[in-house]
C-alpha positions in Angstrom: -29.1 25.0 -8.8 -31.1 21.9 -9.8 -30.4 18.4 -8.7 -28.9 17.5 -12.0 -26.5 20.5 -12.0 -25.5 19.7 -8.4 -24.7 16.1 -9.3 -22.6 17.2 -12.3 -20.7 19.7 -10.1 -20.0 16.9 -7.5 -18.8 14.6 -10.3 -16.6 17.3 -11.8 -15.1 18.3 -8.5 -14.3 14.6 -7.7 -12.7 14.2 -11.1 -10.5 17.4 -10.6 -9.5 16.2 -7.1 -8.4 12.8 -8.5 -6.6 14.4 -11.4 -4.7 16.7 -9.0 -3.8 13.8 -6.8 -2.4 11.8 -9.8 -0.4 14.9 -10.9 1.0 15.3 -7.4 2.3 11.7 -7.4 3.8 12.2 -10.9 5.5 15.4 -9.8 6.9 13.6 -6.8 8.3 10.9 -8.9 9.5 13.3 -11.6 11.4 15.4 -9.1 13.8 12.6 -8.4 16.2 13.6 -11.1 15.2 17.1 -12.0 18.5 18.4 -13.4 19.8 20.0 -10.2 22.5 17.4 -9.9 20.9 16.3 -6.6 18.6 13.3 -6.5 15.5 14.3 -4.6 13.2 11.6 -3.2 9.5 11.8 -2.8 8.3 12.4 0.7 6.7 9.0 0.9 7.7 6.2 3.3 10.3 6.2 6.0 11.2 4.4 9.2 8.5 2.4 11.0 8.3 -0.2 13.7 5.2 -2.5 13.8 4.3 -6.1 14.7 4.1 -8.9 12.1 1.5 -11.7 11.9 3.8 -13.9 14.1 3.6 -11.3 16.9 7.3 -10.3 16.3 8.6 -6.7 15.9 9.1 -5.8 12.3 10.7 -2.6 11.1 12.0 -0.9 7.9 15.4 -2.3 8.9 14.2 -5.8 8.2 13.8 -4.8 4.5 17.3 -3.4 3.9 18.6 -4.6 0.6 15.2 -5.6 -0.7 12.9 -4.0 -3.2 9.4 -4.2 -1.7 5.7 -3.4 -2.3 3.5 -1.7 0.3 -0.3 -1.9 0.5 -2.6 -0.6 3.2 -5.9 -2.4 4.0 -7.7 -4.5 6.6 -8.8 -8.1 7.0 -12.5 -7.4 6.9 -12.2 -5.7 3.5 -14.8 -7.3 1.2 -13.1 -7.0 -2.2 -10.2 -4.6 -2.9 -7.8 -6.0 -0.3 -8.2 -9.7 -1.0 -8.1 -9.0 -4.8 -4.9 -6.9 -4.5 -3.2 -9.5 -2.2 -4.1 -12.2 -4.7 -2.6 -10.2 -7.5 0.6 -9.6 -5.4 0.8 -13.3 -4.6 0.6 -14.1 -8.3 3.4 -11.6 -9.0 5.6 -13.4 -6.4 4.8 -16.7 -7.9 5.9 -15.5 -11.3 9.2 -14.3 -9.8 10.0 -17.8 -8.7 13.2 -18.0 -6.6 13.8 -14.3 -7.2 10.8 -13.6 -4.9 13.2 -14.1 -2.0 14.9 -10.9 -3.0 11.8 -8.9 -2.5 8.8 -8.6 -0.1 5.3 -7.2 0.2 3.8 -5.5 3.2 0.1 -5.6 4.0 -0.3 -2.8 6.7 -3.5 -2.7 8.6 -5.6 0.4 8.9 -7.9 -1.4 11.4 -5.9 -2.1 14.6 -9.1 -2.7 16.6 -9.7 -6.0 14.8 -6.5 -6.8 13.1 -4.5 -8.5 15.8 -1.4 -10.5 14.8 -3.5 -13.7 15.0 -6.2 -12.2 12.7 -3.5 -11.2 10.3 -1.8 -14.6 10.4 -5.1 -16.4 9.7 -6.0 -14.0 6.9 -2.7 -14.2 5.1 -2.6 -18.0 5.2 -4.3 -17.9 1.8 -1.7 -15.7 0.2 2.0 -15.9 -0.8 4.4 -16.2 2.2 6.4 -13.2 0.9 3.5 -11.0 2.1 4.1 -9.8 5.6 1.0 -8.6 7.6 1.8 -5.7 9.8 -0.3 -4.2 12.6 0.3 -2.3 15.8 -1.4 0.2 18.1 -3.4 3.1 16.7 -0.5 5.6 17.2 2.0 3.5 15.3 -0.3 2.8 12.4 -1.3 6.5 12.2 2.3 7.4 11.9 3.2 4.9 9.2 0.0 5.9 7.2 1.0 9.5 7.5 4.5 8.7 6.2 3.0 7.0 3.1 0.4 9.7 2.6 -2.4 7.1 3.2 -5.9 8.2 4.0 -8.2 6.0 6.1 -11.4 6.5 8.0 -13.7 4.3 10.1 -17.2 4.1 8.5 -20.1 3.0 10.7 -22.5 0.4 9.3 -26.0 -0.6 10.2 -26.2 -2.9 13.3 -23.2 -1.4 15.0 -20.5 -2.8 12.7 -18.1 -0.8 10.7 -15.8 -0.8 7.6 -12.7 1.1 6.7 -12.4 3.6 3.8 -8.8 3.8 2.7 -6.2 4.6 0.0 -5.8 1.6 -2.2 -2.4 2.3 -3.9 0.4 -0.2 -4.0 3.7 1.5 -3.4 7.0 0.3 -5.0 10.0 1.0 -2.7 13.6 0.5 -3.6 16.4 -1.4 -1.7 17.1 1.7 0.5 13.4 2.0 1.4 12.8 5.0 -0.9 9.7 5.5 -2.9 10.0 4.7 -6.6 6.4 4.9 -8.0 2.9 3.6 -7.6 3.0 0.0 -8.8 0.5 -0.6 -11.6 -1.6 -3.6 -10.8 -3.8 -3.3 -13.9 -1.7 -5.7 -16.0 -0.9 -9.4 -16.1 1.1 -11.0 -13.3 3.8 -11.9 -15.8 4.2 -8.3 -16.9 4.1 -6.9 -13.4 6.7 -9.5 -12.3 9.0 -8.5 -15.2 8.7 -4.9 -14.1 9.4 -5.7 -10.4 12.4 -7.8 -11.5 14.0 -4.7 -13.0 14.3 -3.2 -9.5 15.7 -6.2 -7.7 
């Protein structure tokens, strides 16, 4: 098989894998009211106990009664994380006083560098409704598994490293149940209007 054919096969395989992942999420969401008379919830999310940017314990119980967004990332992320957090901040700004009825979680996948202090300094540039959560490796592995999040440490030249990770924003309801992936590819006004429907 030539180099061109090999590249085409890799691209096709990646496309199919991405398509299957999207279909899996759609099926998860679609199964919630599938005519059985029993509401089924997607196996995404669940109880957790981490540390916030103030160094205080923070768990799923702190979000009871609030619709919230969840995003996994890390403070050394060069583009995706700050862009997404900026977009979430703009959504919160568009909600106005109603933002107090919701929250957003920025959960670290880099416990080695993302101490509560590092998270606090990083989030100072974003909306105060965004909570930065970190913890030890075991706790973060558990919550990432609950949200079906992939992450991996990737070495860089010079001994440094970056993190490869899932970049989905999850919409969770007032009971902490998964609703759907939250579409960030729209204006902050439209996204805020959509979030407001779930408050």
